[in-house]
C-alpha positions, 0 to 999 in steps of 0.5 A, a space after each residue: 500500500 502506497 501512501 502520502 501524508 499531509 501536515 497543516 502547520 501553523 507556528 509549530 517551530 518548537 515541535 515540527 522537527 521531531 515529527 519530521 524526524 519520526 516520519 523520516 525514520 519510518 520503515 515504510 516511507 510515504 511517496 510524498 509528504 506535503 507540509 503546508 505552512 499555514 501562514 506561520 509567523 515563526 520559522 516553521 517554514 525554514 525548518 521544513 525547508 532544511 529537511 526537504 533539502 535532505 528528503 526529496 519526498 518532502 514538499 513545502 507548500 506556503 499559504 498566506 498569513 491569516 489573522 486567526 487560527 481557524 479550524 477551517 484552515 485545516 480543511 483548506 490546507 488539506 485541500 490545497 495539499 491534495 492538489 499537489 498529490 494529484 496524479 501520484 500512485 497512492 492508495 492511502 492519504 493521511 492527515 498528520 499533525 505537526 506535534 506527533 511522534 510514533 514508532 519506526 514501524 507505525 506506518 507500515 503497521 497501518 498500511 498492513 491493516 489497509 491491505 488486508 481489509 478492503 472495507 477499511 476506510 479510516 485507520 489509526 491507533 489510540 494516542 497518549 498525551 502526558 498521562 492520558 491514554 485515549 484507549 482508557 480515558 476516552 469513551 470513543 472506543 476503537 471505532 473512532 480515529 483521532 484527528 492528529 493522525 488519521 489515515 484514509 483510504 483515498 477512495 473513502 476520503 473522496 467519497 465522503 467529500 474530504 474535510 468539511 471547512 467548518 470554522 468552529 472545528 470538528 473537521 476530522 470528527 465529521 469525516 470519521 463519522 460520515 465514513 462510518 455512516 456510509 458503511 466504511 470500517 473505521 478502526 483505531 488499532 490498540 496494538 500501537 500508540 502515537 504520542 501527541 505533544 500538545 493537549 488537543 485544542 490548546 494551540 494559542 489558547 488557555 486549556 479552559 478556553 479550549 474546554 469551553 470550545 469543546 462544549 460548543 463543538 459538542 452542541 453544533 456537531 449534534 451531540 445528545 444533551 444526555 451524553 453531554 451531562 455525563 461527559 461534563 460530570 466525568 470531566 469534572 472529576 479530572 484535573 483541573 477538577 470541577 473547572 474543566 467539566 464546568 467549562 465544557 457545560 458552559 460551552 455546550 449551554 451557550 451554544 444551545 442558547 445561541 442556537 449555533 448553526 450546526 454544520 452536520 446533516 440531520 442524518 449524521 446527527 441521528 447517527 451520532 446520537 444513536 452511537 452515543 446512546 449505545 456507548 452509554 448503555 455499554 458503560 452502564 452494562 459494564 458498571 452493572 457487571 462490575 457491581 455484581 462481581 464486587 457484590 459476589 466477592 464481598 459476600 464470600 463467594 455467595 450471591 449478594 443479597 
């Protein structure tokens, strides 16, 4: 399986060198890697140029500076890079953030998964981030691939219309859920991890501000209020205690009061909410089974009254 990578990068001078070194060390290299300098004001582009001089499969694409860091910029950058990949003999295209690292056989591992399953549309792995492990600390499960490292079968990416240029965010989430809704297999394979070196959503802003924005995003992506209540409660039990969950709740509530326009179709919103309810039921079933097991143990091996 031949693949290409796309990396939108804006002011990533402190992290992008590690990411480039990680890809350059892969046992299976990409046919092309287009790194899009998305209007950086630091020396991101200069760093990329240094690596591109040594690795001919790395290409730098410059975009004009813009005033703000918009999530829609990611979609525009990816679309611009796709034009640079036209005509290449590739079967997989991947979005890779500029602050990610992984093992040397990571890409070969993912390509192997694509090669044995023609229905696999989106592939990746769980990720770590400080003391966070998405396989343990997230309710998304293995049917979701996180945005910092998403690899798409090219035919799938084209079928779902690529990334939707949504200013408020969620471009990678919309792509994954649309692929699932259209019958493609989406899988985060638990055998490996990639490491994300910055808390997601915190680039150029405070973590609590990012949490507020996540709450807004949960609303405009059509999330269920029931799910959000449980999510806010769970998040309040994690550092920063209470404040994180409160910021998430306020973001969701503010978007609901303002009736923020939702960029998702009614069909995708129904699919999303049903998926959330299925996950909640699975969580409660697991807790109920755990309670029964604990009760059995506490009763000395006899059924608890």
